[in-house]
C-alpha positions in Angstrom: 5.8 12.5 10.7 2.5 10.9 12.7 -0.5 10.1 11.1 -2.6 8.6 13.2 -3.1 9.6 17.1 -4.5 6.1 18.0 -1.6 4.5 16.8 2.0 4.6 18.4 5.1 5.6 16.0 7.6 4.2 18.6 9.6 1.4 17.2 9.8 -0.1 20.8 5.9 -0.5 20.8 5.3 -1.4 17.2 7.5 -4.5 17.7 6.3 -5.0 21.2 2.6 -5.4 19.2 3.8 -7.1 16.5 5.4 -9.9 18.4 2.4 -10.0 20.9 -0.4 -10.1 18.3 -3.2 -12.5 18.8 -3.7 -15.2 16.4 -6.6 -13.3 14.7 -4.1 -10.4 14.0 -1.4 -12.6 12.7 -3.6 -14.3 10.1 -3.6 -10.6 8.5 -0.1 -10.0 9.1 0.7 -13.1 7.5 -0.7 -12.2 3.8 0.9 -12.9 0.5 0.5 -11.1 -2.5 -1.3 -12.7 -5.6 0.6 -13.4 -8.8 0.0 -11.1 -11.6 -2.6 -13.5 -13.3 -4.6 -13.7 -9.9 -4.5 -10.1 -9.3 -5.7 -9.2 -13.1 -8.7 -12.0 -12.4 -9.7 -10.9 -9.0 -8.6 -7.3 -8.9 -7.3 -7.9 -5.3 -3.5 -7.3 -4.3 -2.9 -9.9 -1.4 -4.8 -12.3 0.7 -4.0 -13.9 4.0 -2.2 -17.3 3.0 -3.7 -20.7 4.0 -2.8 -24.3 4.0 -3.5 -25.6 0.6 -2.5 -22.3 -1.4 0.4 -22.8 -4.0 3.0 -20.6 -3.8 6.2 -19.6 -5.3 9.4 -18.2 -3.5 10.4 -14.9 -4.4 13.4 -14.0 -2.1 15.8 -16.0 0.0 18.0 -18.9 -0.5 15.0 -21.1 -2.2 14.2 -18.3 -4.6 12.1 -19.8 -7.7 10.9 -22.8 -5.9 7.3 -23.6 -5.9 5.1 -25.8 -3.4 2.0 -26.5 -1.7 1.7 -24.8 1.9 1.4 -27.8 4.2 1.4 -25.5 7.6 0.8 -21.9 8.6 2.8 -21.8 11.5 1.5 -18.5 13.2 3.4 -18.2 16.4 6.6 -18.3 14.4 5.2 -16.3 11.4 6.4 -18.6 9.1 4.7 -21.1 6.2 6.0 -24.5 5.2 6.0 -25.7 1.5 6.2 -29.3 0.9 9.0 -29.0 -1.5 11.1 -26.5 0.5 13.5 -28.7 2.7 16.9 -28.9 4.0 18.8 -31.7 4.9 20.3 -31.9 8.7 23.5 -33.4 9.5 22.3 -36.8 10.2 20.4 -37.0 7.1 16.8 -36.4 8.1 15.0 -33.9 5.7 13.2 -31.2 7.7 10.8 -28.4 6.3 12.3 -24.7 6.1 10.2 -22.0 7.6 9.6 -19.2 5.1 7.9 -15.8 5.9 4.7 -15.3 3.8 5.9 -11.9 2.3 8.7 -13.5 0.6 6.3 -15.8 -1.7 3.8 -14.8 -4.1 0.2 -17.0 -4.2 -0.1 -18.6 -7.4 -2.9 -20.8 -7.0 -5.8 -19.9 -4.3 -7.6 -22.9 -2.6 -10.9 -21.4 -2.9 -14.0 -22.0 -0.3 -17.1 -20.1 0.3 -15.3 -18.1 2.8 -12.4 -17.3 0.3 -14.7 -16.2 -2.2 -16.6 -13.9 -0.1 -13.4 -12.1 1.0 -12.3 -11.9 -2.7 -15.8 -10.4 -3.6 -15.8 -7.9 -1.0 -12.4 -6.7 -1.7 -12.6 -6.8 -5.4 -11.6 -2.9 -6.2 -13.3 -2.6 -9.5 -16.9 -4.1 -8.3 -16.5 -1.3 -5.7 -16.2 1.2 -8.4 -19.1 -0.2 -10.1 -21.4 0.0 -7.4 -20.7 3.7 -7.1 -18.6 3.3 -3.9 -15.2 5.2 -3.7 -14.0 8.5 -5.4 -16.4 11.3 -6.4 -16.7 11.9 -10.1 -15.8 15.3 -11.8 -19.4 15.9 -12.3 -20.6 15.6 -8.8 -17.9 17.6 -7.5 -19.0 20.4 -10.0 -22.9 20.0 -9.1 -22.6 19.3 -5.2 -20.1 22.1 -4.3 -20.8 23.1 -0.8 -24.2 23.0 -1.0 -25.3 19.8 1.1 -23.2 21.4 3.9 -25.2 24.5 3.7 -27.7 23.3 5.8 -25.8 22.1 8.8 -26.2 24.8 11.6 
């Protein structure tokens, strides 16, 4: 079922858009979920990953390993961690690329921009300000009255 008229549901076009996405959209695509502790603390489910975040690998061959993000390679949709490496045939150690969806962020590198993102995306603060869903009393009191004046 198609939900939005402005977005194609074609697999071919979706893949094209994913692999031709510009860098500012790739940053959003390369988001990772927060750990349970961070999720409780900030009331945010996921964040775009960045260099110097500490993560734990949740899926794949390197599952369970932890490390600090050394590089976010947006062109390849991978991140490199300082402790996740493999050995080449000649003995040289090379970093292994891991997709951000396969990791969980355990420690966030906070700067003023990151703090602003967390403040903006905090769901409980939005509810406290009165944004979001209507209360039962507002629904009962409001009814169809606000639309009655519209011609």
